[in-house]
Gaussian input, Z-matrix of N, CA and C with variables (Angstrom, degrees):
# hf/3-21g

backbone

0 1
 N
 C     1     B1
 C     2     B2     1     A1
 N     3     B3     2     A2     1     D1
 C     4     B4     3     A3     2     D2
 C     5     B5     4     A4     3     D3
 N     6     B6     5     A5     4     D4
 C     7     B7     6     A6     5     D5
 C     8     B8     7     A7     6     D6
 N     9     B9     8     A8     7     D7
 C    10    B10     9     A9     8     D8
 C    11    B11    10    A10     9     D9
 N    12    B12    11    A11    10    D10
 C    13    B13    12    A12    11    D11
 C    14    B14    13    A13    12    D12
 N    15    B15    14    A14    13    D13
 C    16    B16    15    A15    14    D14
 C    17    B17    16    A16    15    D15
 N    18    B18    17    A17    16    D16
 C    19    B19    18    A18    17    D17
 C    20    B20    19    A19    18    D18
 N    21    B21    20    A20    19    D19
 C    22    B22    21    A21    20    D20
 C    23    B23    22    A22    21    D21
 N    24    B24    23    A23    22    D22
 C    25    B25    24    A24    23    D23
 C    26    B26    25    A25    24    D24
 N    27    B27    26    A26    25    D25
 C    28    B28    27    A27    26    D26
 C    29    B29    28    A28    27    D27
 N    30    B30    29    A29    28    D28
 C    31    B31    30    A30    29    D29
 C    32    B32    31    A31    30    D30
 N    33    B33    32    A32    31    D31
 C    34    B34    33    A33    32    D32
 C    35    B35    34    A34    33    D33
 N    36    B36    35    A35    34    D34
 C    37    B37    36    A36    35    D35
 C    38    B38    37    A37    36    D36
 N    39    B39    38    A38    37    D37
 C    40    B40    39    A39    38    D38
 C    41    B41    40    A40    39    D39
 N    42    B42    41    A41    40    D40
 C    43    B43    42    A42    41    D41
 C    44    B44    43    A43    42    D42
 N    45    B45    44    A44    43    D43
 C    46    B46    45    A45    44    D44
 C    47    B47    46    A46    45    D45
 N    48    B48    47    A47    46    D46
 C    49    B49    48    A48    47    D47
 C    50    B50    49    A49    48    D48
 N    51    B51    50    A50    49    D49
 C    52    B52    51    A51    50    D50
 C    53    B53    52    A52    51    D51
 N    54    B54    53    A53    52    D52
 C    55    B55    54    A54    53    D53
 C    56    B56    55    A55    54    D54
 N    57    B57    56    A56    55    D55
 C    58    B58    57    A57    56    D56
 C    59    B59    58    A58    57    D57
 N    60    B60    59    A59    58    D58
 C    61    B61    60    A60    59    D59
 C    62    B62    61    A61    60    D60
 N    63    B63    62    A62    61    D61
 C    64    B64    63    A63    62    D62
 C    65    B65    64    A64    63    D63
 N    66    B66    65    A65    64    D64
 C    67    B67    66    A66    65    D65
 C    68    B68    67    A67    66    D66
 N    69    B69    68    A68    67    D67
 C    70    B70    69    A69    68    D68
 C    71    B71    70    A70    69    D69
 N    72    B72    71    A71    70    D70
 C    73    B73    72    A72    71    D71
 C    74    B74    73    A73    72    D72
 N    75    B75    74    A74    73    D73
 C    76    B76    75    A75    74    D74
 C    77    B77    76    A76    75    D75
 N    78    B78    77    A77    76    D76
 C    79    B79    78    A78    77    D77
 C    80    B80    79    A79    78    D78
 N    81    B81    80    A80    79    D79
 C    82    B82    81    A81    80    D80
 C    83    B83    82    A82    81    D81
 N    84    B84    83    A83    82    D82
 C    85    B85    84    A84    83    D83
 C    86    B86    85    A85    84    D84
 N    87    B87    86    A86    85    D85
 C    88    B88    87    A87    86    D86
 C    89    B89    88    A88    87    D87
 N    90    B90    89    A89    88    D88
 C    91    B91    90    A90    89    D89
 C    92    B92    91    A91    90    D90
 N    93    B93    92    A92    91    D91
 C    94    B94    93    A93    92    D92
 C    95    B95    94    A94    93    D93
 N    96    B96    95    A95    94    D94
 C    97    B97    96    A96    95    D95
 C    98    B98    97    A97    96    D96
 N    99    B99    98    A98    97    D97
 C   100   B100    99    A99    98    D98
 C   101   B101   100   A100    99    D99
 N   102   B102   101   A101   100   D100
 C   103   B103   102   A102   101   D101
 C   104   B104   103   A103   102   D102
 N   105   B105   104   A104   103   D103
 C   106   B106   105   A105   104   D104
 C   107   B107   106   A106   105   D105
 N   108   B108   107   A107   106   D106
 C   109   B109   108   A108   107   D107
 C   110   B110   109   A109   108   D108
 N   111   B111   110   A110   109   D109
 C   112   B112   111   A111   110   D110
 C   113   B113   112   A112   111   D111
 N   114   B114   113   A113   112   D112
 C   115   B115   114   A114   113   D113
 C   116   B116   115   A115   114   D114
 N   117   B117   116   A116   115   D115
 C   118   B118   117   A117   116   D116
 C   119   B119   118   A118   117   D117
 N   120   B120   119   A119   118   D118
 C   121   B121   120   A120   119   D119
 C   122   B122   121   A121   120   D120
 N   123   B123   122   A122   121   D121
 C   124   B124   123   A123   122   D122
 C   125   B125   124   A124   123   D123
 N   126   B126   125   A125   124   D124
 C   127   B127   126   A126   125   D125
 C   128   B128   127   A127   126   D126
 N   129   B129   128   A128   127   D127
 C   130   B130   129   A129   128   D128
 C   131   B131   130   A130   129   D129
 N   132   B132   131   A131   130   D130
 C   133   B133   132   A132   131   D131
 C   134   B134   133   A133   132   D132
 N   135   B135   134   A134   133   D133
 C   136   B136   135   A135   134   D134
 C   137   B137   136   A136   135   D135
 N   138   B138   137   A137   136   D136
 C   139   B139   138   A138   137   D137
 C   140   B140   139   A139   138   D138
 N   141   B141   140   A140   139   D139
 C   142   B142   141   A141   140   D140
 C   143   B143   142   A142   141   D141
 N   144   B144   143   A143   142   D142
 C   145   B145   144   A144   143   D143
 C   146   B146   145   A145   144   D144
 N   147   B147   146   A146   145   D145
 C   148   B148   147   A147   146   D146
 C   149   B149   148   A148   147   D147
 N   150   B150   149   A149   148   D148
 C   151   B151   150   A150   149   D149
 C   152   B152   151   A151   150   D150
 N   153   B153   152   A152   151   D151
 C   154   B154   153   A153   152   D152
 C   155   B155   154   A154   153   D153
 N   156   B156   155   A155   154   D154
 C   157   B157   156   A156   155   D155
 C   158   B158   157   A157   156   D156
 N   159   B159   158   A158   157   D157
 C   160   B160   159   A159   158   D158
 C   161   B161   160   A160   159   D159
 N   162   B162   161   A161   160   D160
 C   163   B163   162   A162   161   D161
 C   164   B164   163   A163   162   D162
 N   165   B165   164   A164   163   D163
 C   166   B166   165   A165   164   D164
 C   167   B167   166   A166   165   D165
 N   168   B168   167   A167   166   D166
 C   169   B169   168   A168   167   D167
 C   170   B170   169   A169   168   D168
 N   171   B171   170   A170   169   D169
 C   172   B172   171   A171   170   D170
 C   173   B173   172   A172   171   D171
 N   174   B174   173   A173   172   D172
 C   175   B175   174   A174   173   D173
 C   176   B176   175   A175   174   D174

   B1=1.4424
   B2=1.5319
   B3=1.3202
   B4=1.4515
   B5=1.5338
   B6=1.3164
   B7=1.4531
   B8=1.5197
   B9=1.3265
   B10=1.4531
   B11=1.5265
   B12=1.3315
   B13=1.4521
   B14=1.5249
   B15=1.3268
   B16=1.4528
   B17=1.5259
   B18=1.3040
   B19=1.4522
   B20=1.5287
   B21=1.3456
   B22=1.4622
   B23=1.5205
   B24=1.3221
   B25=1.4670
   B26=1.5231
   B27=1.3018
   B28=1.4571
   B29=1.5275
   B30=1.3457
   B31=1.4573
   B32=1.5184
   B33=1.3156
   B34=1.4515
   B35=1.5239
   B36=1.3145
   B37=1.4625
   B38=1.5318
   B39=1.3294
   B40=1.4746
   B41=1.5271
   B42=1.3192
   B43=1.4569
   B44=1.5220
   B45=1.3257
   B46=1.4623
   B47=1.5229
   B48=1.3120
   B49=1.4613
   B50=1.5276
   B51=1.3240
   B52=1.4720
   B53=1.5250
   B54=1.3078
   B55=1.4564
   B56=1.5227
   B57=1.3158
   B58=1.4629
   B59=1.5238
   B60=1.3161
   B61=1.4592
   B62=1.5278
   B63=1.3227
   B64=1.4765
   B65=1.5217
   B66=1.3238
   B67=1.4593
   B68=1.5272
   B69=1.3179
   B70=1.4613
   B71=1.5190
   B72=1.3248
   B73=1.4617
   B74=1.5279
   B75=1.3198
   B76=1.4611
   B77=1.5282
   B78=1.3297
   B79=1.4613
   B80=1.5269
   B81=1.3143
   B82=1.4651
   B83=1.5273
   B84=1.3266
   B85=1.4549
   B86=1.5244
   B87=1.3364
   B88=1.4690
   B89=1.5285
   B90=1.3134
   B91=1.4609
   B92=1.5259
   B93=1.3248
   B94=1.4619
   B95=1.5261
   B96=1.3453
   B97=1.4772
   B98=1.5218
   B99=1.3100
   B100=1.4576
   B101=1.5221
   B102=1.3308
   B103=1.4580
   B104=1.5164
   B105=1.3350
   B106=1.4637
   B107=1.5279
   B108=1.3167
   B109=1.4613
   B110=1.5262
   B111=1.3471
   B112=1.4682
   B113=1.5305
   B114=1.3230
   B115=1.4626
   B116=1.5222
   B117=1.3206
   B118=1.4504
   B119=1.5170
   B120=1.3130
   B121=1.4645
   B122=1.5262
   B123=1.3207
   B124=1.4534
   B125=1.5260
   B126=1.3371
   B127=1.4594
   B128=1.5192
   B129=1.3096
   B130=1.4567
   B131=1.5236
   B132=1.3148
   B133=1.4571
   B134=1.5200
   B135=1.3212
   B136=1.4508
   B137=1.5352
   B138=1.3097
   B139=1.4680
   B140=1.5233
   B141=1.3268
   B142=1.4588
   B143=1.5241
   B144=1.3126
   B145=1.4628
   B146=1.5236
   B147=1.3206
   B148=1.4562
   B149=1.5303
   B150=1.3161
   B151=1.4628
   B152=1.5264
   B153=1.3313
   B154=1.4674
   B155=1.5354
   B156=1.3019
   B157=1.4493
   B158=1.5340
   B159=1.3388
   B160=1.4721
   B161=1.5321
   B162=1.3344
   B163=1.4642
   B164=1.5226
   B165=1.3223
   B166=1.4502
   B167=1.4994
   B168=1.3342
   B169=1.4606
   B170=1.5156
   B171=1.3103
   B172=1.4645
   B173=1.5121
   B174=1.3170
   B175=1.4576
   B176=1.4944
   A1=109.50
   A2=115.01
   A3=120.16
   A4=109.99
   A5=116.96
   A6=122.14
   A7=108.07
   A8=115.50
   A9=120.48
   A10=108.99
   A11=116.32
   A12=121.38
   A13=108.61
   A14=116.64
   A15=121.62
   A16=110.41
   A17=115.11
   A18=121.55
   A19=108.15
   A20=119.86
   A21=120.05
   A22=114.14
   A23=117.71
   A24=120.36
   A25=112.47
   A26=117.33
   A27=121.58
   A28=108.46
   A29=117.73
   A30=120.94
   A31=112.95
   A32=117.68
   A33=119.56
   A34=111.56
   A35=116.36
   A36=120.63
   A37=108.47
   A38=119.09
   A39=120.93
   A40=114.03
   A41=118.79
   A42=119.23
   A43=112.12
   A44=119.10
   A45=121.66
   A46=111.13
   A47=118.31
   A48=121.53
   A49=113.78
   A50=121.73
   A51=119.43
   A52=113.96
   A53=119.12
   A54=120.98
   A55=112.34
   A56=117.21
   A57=120.82
   A58=109.89
   A59=118.77
   A60=122.03
   A61=113.08
   A62=120.88
   A63=118.24
   A64=112.81
   A65=117.26
   A66=120.15
   A67=109.56
   A68=116.49
   A69=120.83
   A70=110.72
   A71=117.45
   A72=121.05
   A73=112.07
   A74=118.19
   A75=120.76
   A76=113.92
   A77=117.16
   A78=119.69
   A79=112.09
   A80=118.09
   A81=120.66
   A82=111.67
   A83=118.16
   A84=120.30
   A85=114.93
   A86=121.75
   A87=118.57
   A88=113.90
   A89=118.42
   A90=120.98
   A91=113.01
   A92=118.41
   A93=120.40
   A94=113.22
   A95=121.07
   A96=119.13
   A97=113.55
   A98=118.99
   A99=121.00
   A100=112.70
   A101=117.17
   A102=119.83
   A103=111.97
   A104=117.72
   A105=121.40
   A106=110.84
   A107=116.99
   A108=121.26
   A109=108.94
   A110=117.98
   A111=119.00
   A112=111.00
   A113=117.59
   A114=120.54
   A115=113.42
   A116=119.05
   A117=121.77
   A118=113.43
   A119=117.27
   A120=120.63
   A121=111.79
   A122=117.33
   A123=121.03
   A124=113.32
   A125=118.19
   A126=119.81
   A127=109.76
   A128=115.20
   A129=121.19
   A130=109.67
   A131=117.41
   A132=122.63
   A133=108.29
   A134=116.41
   A135=121.46
   A136=107.75
   A137=116.18
   A138=121.16
   A139=112.60
   A140=117.97
   A141=119.16
   A142=112.02
   A143=118.09
   A144=121.11
   A145=110.30
   A146=116.89
   A147=121.69
   A148=113.35
   A149=117.71
   A150=121.30
   A151=108.03
   A152=118.04
   A153=119.47
   A154=112.08
   A155=115.03
   A156=121.12
   A157=108.45
   A158=118.62
   A159=120.47
   A160=114.32
   A161=117.79
   A162=118.91
   A163=111.84
   A164=118.44
   A165=121.93
   A166=114.84
   A167=117.83
   A168=121.09
   A169=109.85
   A170=116.26
   A171=120.10
   A172=108.97
   A173=115.52
   A174=120.62
   A175=112.75
   D1=130.60
   D2=-177.58
   D3=-94.13
   D4=133.61
   D5=178.39
   D6=-99.77
   D7=123.52
   D8=-179.19
   D9=-91.76
   D10=128.92
   D11=176.84
   D12=-85.34
   D13=127.88
   D14=-178.41
   D15=-98.41
   D16=135.48
   D17=177.86
   D18=-85.75
   D19=121.45
   D20=-178.88
   D21=-65.43
   D22=-16.84
   D23=178.23
   D24=-88.46
   D25=-2.37
   D26=179.23
   D27=-77.26
   D28=120.82
   D29=-176.17
   D30=-70.04
   D31=-18.16
   D32=178.65
   D33=-83.22
   D34=-2.70
   D35=177.99
   D36=-68.56
   D37=135.89
   D38=-175.94
   D39=-59.49
   D40=-29.61
   D41=-178.86
   D42=-82.10
   D43=-10.62
   D44=179.35
   D45=-83.21
   D46=-24.07
   D47=-176.66
   D48=-65.94
   D49=-42.45
   D50=-178.73
   D51=-63.58
   D52=-17.89
   D53=179.74
   D54=-75.49
   D55=-14.41
   D56=179.96
   D57=-70.46
   D58=-38.83
   D59=-176.77
   D60=-65.67
   D61=-46.08
   D62=176.66
   D63=-62.95
   D64=-34.42
   D65=177.90
   D66=-64.73
   D67=-41.38
   D68=178.20
   D69=-62.01
   D70=-45.38
   D71=-177.34
   D72=-70.24
   D73=-33.08
   D74=-176.52
   D75=-86.85
   D76=-27.39
   D77=-174.81
   D78=-109.32
   D79=-46.00
   D80=-172.88
   D81=-81.72
   D82=-48.46
   D83=-174.56
   D84=-61.12
   D85=-37.56
   D86=178.07
   D87=-62.72
   D88=-24.35
   D89=-178.14
   D90=-92.17
   D91=-14.97
   D92=-178.50
   D93=-62.64
   D94=-39.96
   D95=178.64
   D96=-66.99
   D97=-18.85
   D98=179.93
   D99=-69.07
   D100=-13.37
   D101=178.32
   D102=-72.58
   D103=-23.22
   D104=-176.34
   D105=-121.99
   D106=47.82
   D107=179.00
   D108=-77.52
   D109=132.15
   D110=179.50
   D111=-68.57
   D112=152.74
   D113=-177.61
   D114=-60.18
   D115=-27.85
   D116=179.73
   D117=-65.14
   D118=-16.94
   D119=179.73
   D120=-72.51
   D121=-16.06
   D122=-177.08
   D123=-101.32
   D124=10.33
   D125=179.21
   D126=-70.95
   D127=142.15
   D128=-178.60
   D129=-82.20
   D130=129.77
   D131=-179.96
   D132=-108.36
   D133=130.49
   D134=178.45
   D135=-84.03
   D136=90.37
   D137=-174.97
   D138=-70.18
   D139=-16.04
   D140=-179.74
   D141=-67.80
   D142=-18.69
   D143=175.91
   D144=-72.33
   D145=-36.75
   D146=-173.77
   D147=-89.68
   D148=-25.49
   D149=-177.81
   D150=-107.36
   D151=116.15
   D152=-177.75
   D153=-69.95
   D154=146.95
   D155=178.40
   D156=-87.48
   D157=144.57
   D158=-178.83
   D159=-60.78
   D160=-21.73
   D161=-178.28
   D162=-71.78
   D163=-20.90
   D164=179.35
   D165=84.11
   D166=-2.26
   D167=178.25
   D168=-75.52
   D169=141.15
   D170=176.75
   D171=-100.33
   D172=152.38
   D173=-177.99
   D174=-77.06

């Protein structure tokens, strides 16, 4: 009986397939909602009104 040595980097190896799903969930899924961002998310906010300047001068 011949024993076949399996290469762990071979994608057709049965143990390599389950690693595809965590990669999909960690990398692809977080970016999918960015395709449908509402236009209000891109409004410019003047943060200098909310964060005081160290000089103490008001605008």
